[in-house]
C-alpha positions in Angstrom: 136.8 48.9 83.7 135.3 51.7 85.8 135.9 51.8 89.5 133.2 51.7 92.2 133.8 55.4 92.8 133.1 56.3 89.2 129.9 54.3 89.1 128.7 55.8 92.4 129.5 59.3 91.1 127.5 58.5 87.9 124.5 57.2 89.8 124.5 60.1 92.3 124.8 62.7 89.5 121.9 61.1 87.7 119.6 61.2 90.7 120.8 64.7 91.6 119.8 65.9 88.1 116.4 64.1 88.4 115.8 65.7 91.8 116.7 69.2 90.4 114.3 68.8 87.4 111.5 67.7 89.8 112.1 70.7 92.0 111.9 73.0 88.9 108.6 71.4 87.8 107.2 71.7 91.3 108.1 75.4 91.4 106.5 75.8 88.0 103.1 74.6 89.2 103.0 77.5 91.7 103.3 80.0 88.8 100.0 78.6 87.3 98.1 78.9 90.6 95.8 81.9 91.0 94.5 82.6 94.5 91.4 84.5 95.5 91.5 85.3 99.2 88.5 86.9 100.9 89.7 89.7 103.2 87.9 92.3 105.3 90.3 94.5 107.4 89.4 97.7 109.3 90.4 99.9 112.2 88.1 99.4 115.2 89.4 102.3 117.4 92.4 104.1 118.7 92.6 103.2 122.4 95.6 105.4 123.1 97.8 108.0 121.4 100.3 109.5 123.8 103.8 111.0 123.7 106.4 108.5 124.7 110.1 108.6 125.7 111.8 111.6 124.3 110.5 112.6 120.8 108.3 109.6 120.2 104.6 108.9 120.0 102.9 105.6 120.8 99.5 104.5 119.7 97.5 101.5 120.8 94.9 100.6 118.2 92.5 97.7 117.7 91.4 96.2 114.4 88.9 93.8 112.9 90.1 91.1 110.5 88.1 88.5 108.6 90.3 86.6 106.1 89.8 83.3 104.3 93.3 82.5 102.9 92.7 78.8 102.1 92.8 79.5 98.3 96.4 80.6 98.7 97.5 77.1 99.6 98.8 74.7 97.0 100.3 71.2 97.3 103.7 72.9 97.4 102.8 75.4 100.3 104.6 74.7 103.5 103.2 77.6 105.5 102.0 81.2 105.3 103.5 84.0 107.4 100.7 86.6 107.8 101.0 90.0 109.3 99.0 93.3 109.6 100.9 96.5 109.3 100.0 100.1 109.6 101.2 102.5 106.9 101.3 106.2 107.0 103.2 109.1 105.4 105.2 111.8 107.2 107.1 114.9 106.0 110.4 113.0 106.6 109.5 109.7 105.2 107.1 109.0 102.3 106.4 105.4 103.5 106.3 104.4 107.2 105.3 100.8 108.0 104.8 99.3 111.5 103.9 95.7 112.0 101.0 95.4 114.5 100.3 91.7 114.5 101.6 88.4 112.9 100.6 84.8 112.7 102.0 81.6 111.1 99.6 79.3 109.3 100.8 75.8 108.6 97.6 74.0 107.5 95.1 75.0 105.0 92.2 74.2 107.4 93.5 76.9 109.8 93.7 79.6 107.1 90.5 81.2 108.2 91.1 84.1 110.5 88.5 86.0 112.5 89.6 88.7 114.9 87.1 91.2 116.4 88.4 94.3 118.2 91.9 92.8 118.4 94.5 94.8 120.2 97.9 95.1 118.5 100.5 92.5 119.4 103.5 94.8 118.9 104.0 98.4 119.9 103.0 101.1 117.4 105.8 103.7 118.0 106.7 106.6 115.8 110.2 107.9 116.3 109.0 111.5 115.8 105.9 113.4 116.8 104.1 112.7 113.5 101.2 110.4 114.3 98.5 112.9 115.3 96.1 113.6 112.4 97.9 111.2 109.9 96.0 109.2 107.4 96.4 105.6 108.1 96.2 102.5 105.9 96.1 98.9 107.2 97.7 96.2 105.1 97.4 92.4 105.4 100.5 90.8 104.0 101.0 87.1 103.5 104.3 85.5 102.6 104.0 82.0 101.0 106.8 79.7 102.1 106.9 76.8 99.6 108.4 73.3 100.2 110.4 73.9 97.0 111.1 77.1 95.2 111.1 80.8 95.9 109.3 82.5 98.7 106.8 85.2 97.5 104.3 87.5 99.1 101.2 89.4 98.3 99.1 92.0 100.2 95.7 93.6 100.7 95.6 97.3 101.7 92.7 99.4 102.9 92.5 103.0 103.9 91.0 103.2 107.4 90.9 107.0 108.0 93.1 109.3 110.1 94.4 109.1 113.6 93.0 111.6 116.1 94.4 115.2 116.1 94.8 115.2 119.9 96.3 112.8 122.4 94.2 110.1 123.9 95.1 108.7 127.3 
């Protein structure tokens, strides 16, 4: 005869295996999902561009964002982590990325974002004196955090022009 512990182990192993298979199937449904978000992102203006402590420069910019991210949600999506980042190139670094704003969306109904002339949430600081006259791209990045499975991200990038050649106070 089998003991109670052997039977309990068999039952728990069976249900653990079933749960793992269901998790794999749930994750597989996200691979079949194709989203089609509608995004308009642009730089409104550069409010300030000044030298900062030591050999740094700081910029204060505002941007416009219209995004409908509802198509990204599936029945397995727990939340979206969305952020806008500025990207530029310097002689020392090919890629420089600075996060300007972020937001967490937990419900599909709240995945429509409209920001007009929105000032950055975080400081835009360059550790050298390289911001003046640099070409600038703005990127909207969304990280999908599923209930089950791997986290993945996607992005939308747009060129918005160059920063001013002179300091703005």
